[in-house]
N, C-alpha and C positions, 0 to 999 in steps of 0.2 A: 468482579475478576477474581478468576482461580487461576493458582499460580504454581506451576512445578519447576524446581530447578534441579537437575540431576545431571550426569553425564550420561551420554545415551550414544546409540550406535549409529554411524552414517550407513545409511543402505546405497545409495550411488550418487554420482556426481557428474555433473553433465556440462562441456561449455557450450551455452548459445549462441555466441556473439565475441566480439572481440570484449576481454577483460569481464563478461557478462556469464554466469553461472548459475545453474540451476542443484541445488541443493536436495537430496531426500533422507531425512533421520528417521528413525523407529522410537517413537514415544507415544503409544497409546492412550494416554491421559489427557497430552495436550490436544491428541488429535479427535478426541472426542469433545473437548470443553471447545475449540477453535471456534471463532467466525470472522468473518472477514472483514477487515478492518484494523484486527488485531495485531498486533508483533510480537517478537520474542528477543533477547537478549542472548548473543551468540559472543561466548569469551574466549579469546586466544589460546592456545595450547603455550604460549610463551609466559613463564611465570612473572615476567617481566613487567608484563601488559594487564594490570590489574582490571580496566573497567570492559563493560561487555559492548558489542558493537549492536545496536537496533536495528533489526532487518525484519520487513514485514513478514505477513502468512503469505504465501500464494495457492497453498493446498492445504486442504487434511483430509484423510482419508480414514473414515472411523472403523472401517469393517477391518482393514490392510493396519490402524495402528499406525500410519505413517503420514509426517507432517513435508512439506514442501517451501521451499524457500528459494526466491531469485533476487540476487543480488549482484552489485558492480564490484569488483574491487577498483577501493577509492583511495587505500593506504595500507601500510602494513599490517595491521589487523586483520582485514579482509583478503589482502592478500595471502595470510596465512589460511585463512579457510579454503582457499581454491586448491591448497595442495592436499584435502583433505581425500579421503578415496573409501570404497566398499571394508566394510569394518573396523574402519576408526574410528577414535571416540572422539565425544565431541560435549561440551558442559554447555546446556541451554537451558535458559530462563524465561517459561510463558505458559502460558497466552497470556499479555501483558495489555492494557489500554482498555478504549469501548470501541467497538467495531459501527460499520452502519448497520442503523437501526430502520432497515429495510430488508422486506424478504416478498416482494411483490403483491402482497396478499392485497386488495384494494387498489391495488397501482395497477394501470394500465399498458403503460409501459416507461422505460426508465433508460436513461440517458448516460453512458458513462464516459468521462473524459479523462484519460492519462496521458503524462508526458514520461516518457525515461523509463527511470525503474520505478515508476508509481504506477506502472501498468501491472505488476506484478498483484497486489493485492484487491485490484478491478475485477481482475483473471478468476480470483477465489470468489468475490461477490457475483460475478456472471452466472458461475456455476449455481450458486445457490440460488438465483433469483428464479420467480415463477411466471414472471411474466416477460412479457418478448423486450427486448435486450437489444438498443445499439448503441457501438463503441468506437470511438475516436481515439485514436492509438497515436501520440506523438512522438516523432522520433528525432534524434540530430541529423541523421542520412539516411541510409539504403539499409544499415544494417537492422531490419524488422523484425527482432528476435525472437516477437510472441503471435506475429499477427494470426499464424495457422492455427494456434491454441484458440484465439477467439474467435475465429470464423466456424469455430466447431460448436461452441455453444452460444452464438449472439444469432440476432434475427439480419442484423447488418453490421459491416465490419469498413470502418474507411482510414485511410494514413493517412497522415501528414509527416511531412519533412521540413525541416528547418531551411535544409541546404535547396530544397527541390527536386531532390532525387525521387521521391514516391509521386503517387497520383495526384495530391493534393500538396502544394507549396504553399508554407506557413506553419502556423500552430493550429492548434485543437480548435479555437473560434473561429479560425478560418472558414475551416471546413464547416463547422456548425451554419455557419450564414451561407455561404455557398451552396451548401445541400438542403438548406431550409430547416433544419433539425429542430425538434421539438419532443417533449416528456413531459409525463406528469409530475417525474424527478428527477435530478440529475445529481451524481456520484461523481468525486474528483479526486484525484491524487495526481502531485506532479510538486515539481519548483514551487517556490511562494509567487515570483512574477507570473506564473499561471493562475495560479489559484484566486489572486487578488482579480486576475482577468476575471475568470468564472464568476465569482461573486458578484461584481460587478455588472454582467451581463445576465445573472439569475435571478436576480434583486430585480434591473429595472424589464425582466420579463415576465417577473410575479410565479417564477417558479421555484418551489424550494431546493436548495441544492443542501447537499453535504461534503465537505471538505474534508481531507484526510490532510495533515498538515506534518511537512518536515522539518524536524528540529534536532539537534546535535542535543545527544542523552547521554549522561553517565551512569546517573544510576537503573531508571526503568521504574520504578515504584513510586515517584513522585518524592522522594526524601531530600532528594538534593537543592531541587528549585533551579535546577538551572534551563531548565525547556520550557520556560513560563512564554505565553503569548497573550498580548493585551485583549480584552474580552470587555463587551456592552457594558453587562451587568455588575456589580460587585460583587464580589466572591463574599458570602458570609462569615468565612471563618476568617480568613487573612483580610479582610475590609480592605481590601486592593482590586483594580478592575486587573484582574489576572489569573488565568487557566494554568494548569498543568497540564503539558501536552501529553508526557508519556501516562498520567492516571485520568485527568480530566478527558482525553482525547484518545488517539489521535484524530478523531474523527469530530467534528463540530458543523451544526447549524451555520450555514453562511453570514444567518445574518447577527449571531454569538459573537465571533469576533470579529478583531480590526485588524487587517493587514497590511 
């Protein structure tokens, strides 16, 4: 894990959909080190709010020295980020955690399953994979804020909506079954109920699946133990069946964790 913490400059910010923003910052060292599945801690400018907010990295351009985040405003802290514009300063620590340990080498195909704000790290992964990629994008409704971007980098893209307003009604696994999708590896990111279902499906189908877990985080570096997840194996250091999502994850092989 390579970690940089500094105040850096906002390059741009764009509203993608209601409450969904795309933030681009100038941070050359992070851009060179970031891997799909990693995240960063962004710190609110309000000094009364000390804790950072974990946000997945949506993209990194080492040549331009920029890092992109796509996030949803969920509280006072992230609402504060939405007020940032070009030239403003923001404090960022990252890249943090471990990403998806796949690059497409030796893999004939990859299936990416994303739900809601779990889509951004999968887009970063889709850009970097060297094998054909099929993506299933799960939305709440018709506000499909990243479909066009996935279509530019994936061989196939399918959309689902909980309210039935998109091509496939239901969740990402409904699309997998309806379209009879399969691949050498599954990579997923989204809410825990979705990941629990993906884990069960992948293991029953005999397909290795890498899951990026969502957890509340305080420090982002494994010191506070506030984001543990139950694991199958005992941790040799703590001697309990737990792992820290921020430091040991956020990406885990499905068979390693209990959801």
